[in-house]
Steps between C-alpha positions, in 0.01 A plus 500: 500500500199457272530249218591661167234500230773460240820659367488789252795651316432865405704633207488872420768758425318761712602466865184666634280267297685195629474616859128581473413166340707312754323674790152432362570133437677444832198640682293231324726224631728449201877463525666740257838565342585783257732553204576812297525327160467169324861392550483554877167312505654196330771497765235466771299217343710225655548652845148639548299248298197722425155359436413816307706759313337844475703695244489832320527474121712808429838479677860570401721201427290186502140617468182320604469299178860386527452407863185311402693284253791434735282429804282258302810306396644495853180434694207383284261475796545863613198722426574838336290817504619805304433866574477757221403865471140579411476535124768237430257213473677373187804427715287312749346291222849421373600391851196273531590340166853457633378299797396751767204385708336841543568874488426816697492860377673787675419690710404192699170477681564317832175303479574384145858420599396276788232327292745418221768390747256274684396329176863467392601347833216249477629401157851471644373269775318280250808481277718410798259221600491370142880508483524305826257238371697465177821462697346230715381319189851515353643358821274199497673179410371245251224379733333838555340403832540238768202279421415198710219357707676175584565453873877506449483839325264646760741393774792650308325836457407507868867449587602777258260739673632400841873529429499794256529774769807339659866572419590130478658350189270277296589198286245409232531142377324352200535351156558723199182670385315485832506878557782564746562853373129577531502392865808717562314798355199422719725490807643840411159658432364376833804619696581833663758543222244521221571869435865417431648302210465130432824420316541168318811307396531157338818359651533224239515744208837660586863399536664526844665838432190653347280361778710667770495828308122478456447425868747733667590753231852591395748785505647659192790292373405194707526290185531541125203699377418656838522858373293647784370414844180297494256431780393137539164341570547525878531877478210523253279300738580710808186515714333234288535136397766318298371187324779256414372234261690173446692560822648150487712598199715767665872410521685441827677838515173689453336279764755627752424864420126444510532327838692798634224734392234286666703493821622860517281689247807652333712453189759666274480568130724286279840671494407735786585547867199700617267294719135558413194424710150459355163386630399219265285193550618191313249272331667209321359230276621168367374203301784280625538300822726731702529250784655251256738768372599575861575131562702488178706800610368717216307746716602644837299361788515825699371697198221248450377549857521879464283485189265230623355696794154495342439227244219511245443190288300540179313185398535388139189537287447122482442504877232769480313395189178660623666836423557414133152620389542829688843564351394391152201734514719789610751446220219455247350840589842663496617372162160528336501869590859548386424337164161663451315167505153415630542158663248399763672199654619143455317199361458202731756306298755778541423520872556128538844525343597804706379330817685175451832625366797474736630858442874437536554870421242605759309829469740638242429203274125542546527866405685417178252224413203734541668781306569259214140376506364855483712573193391177327131521593267612220171468683357607833640213706835336552474143371723202578651531153642840595713345776841337439473153350708351781223582745265272309751219464585483868304642791648613826793398708377137528491267198122457526437874545359477851583767760783393730397332825612619749523859380143564387201617701150352482405802289786419259380142464138604452598752233716242327213248498255753356732632229631158395147363478391799293795441271407134459139587402607789274370768733145373559399607850201267505710193415772601746242551773353153438843335522593690817161452666426871540261744336597690182431816696777412743744450212415844367524649849848353542614632162380846601682460831819421309444811289496280189136456410430454130466233236310172507126470541335694781208284600367541850 
């Protein structure tokens, strides 16, 4: 069967007109559905999901203008073309003002019909693509992208690519703010399940009874307030991925039920007897030491091994300091755009502070620091004064502000030496170059490499 060029809902109270239009459009490769009036058309919006509604204006009951208003409210992305008798151009103009995308006059000329439909379908495709992009933007978490050139991040992303197509459960381990949810989303997008839902649940945010209801759903009357049956996250994620954040916080009774699902792929709703089966991949995340919780009897050992089939460990930001300039630059561009600011980059003093701070809150902390700096900045560069005062009073995770050893690469140490020296000489590249025994050009080259060039003198 040939691929459909799109779905068109034809609305006309004349049966012969509906049949003729449907035949013409089907011959051109479109999938069509018909309705005799506006009310019947509205009933088919959900089941048929048209890309284009082709409707007559004059109909009994709900006419074309009424359908236009209702369809726009129900499906804003659907394109609408109205048909009106020759000589009733005023009605067509009224329809265009009401939100119609185009109009045709009756009797219809087949060539004009197909030309208008083709343009309308192209608009529908563009609107659908724009809607998808907006949805993807909404689904991004606070970090926006996985950004990292450090060897540990490259290795992590390679592992994500390798394990994403499998059905195995994945456990993502890392400190708060390192981007565990972002990695879960990347796993889902790279998997064969990407066309199905990625459903998220923070296990630490709910009581035991609510957590079970959220996971497995409940039957009407299962507990006070359960006025109707509700499907849980497992059912919602059928065919896709269920991301369970803060997995270490789930209570013992829920651990038993989750283990059963992982073993048998089945469960019952709370208060129900019907056994349900779904195809769901579990991706769990934790910022706690699950092995210690297992030894303390707080987490089931058999559940831990079921979850820990594939283990991904996210390094804290202090262990991949070479990524700080990349992340800071990304957040700067993002928040400058959001706030309508023209900010070109960071001064050398600001870079030195960003580079030597310990980042106990990891990437999330860096994001908040940069957002704050953008709001406070009045010029074209982020200066050290725009950063939190604590970052000037105490640098990094070590008392003297040096990168941790072990834990830092040669590139980390080189960057630290350059930025700290620039800070000490108030941003003068020529003085820093003399102290470090390199050329000023190399200092500038390195700053460009970090994506943080700017400030200081620029002798070469």
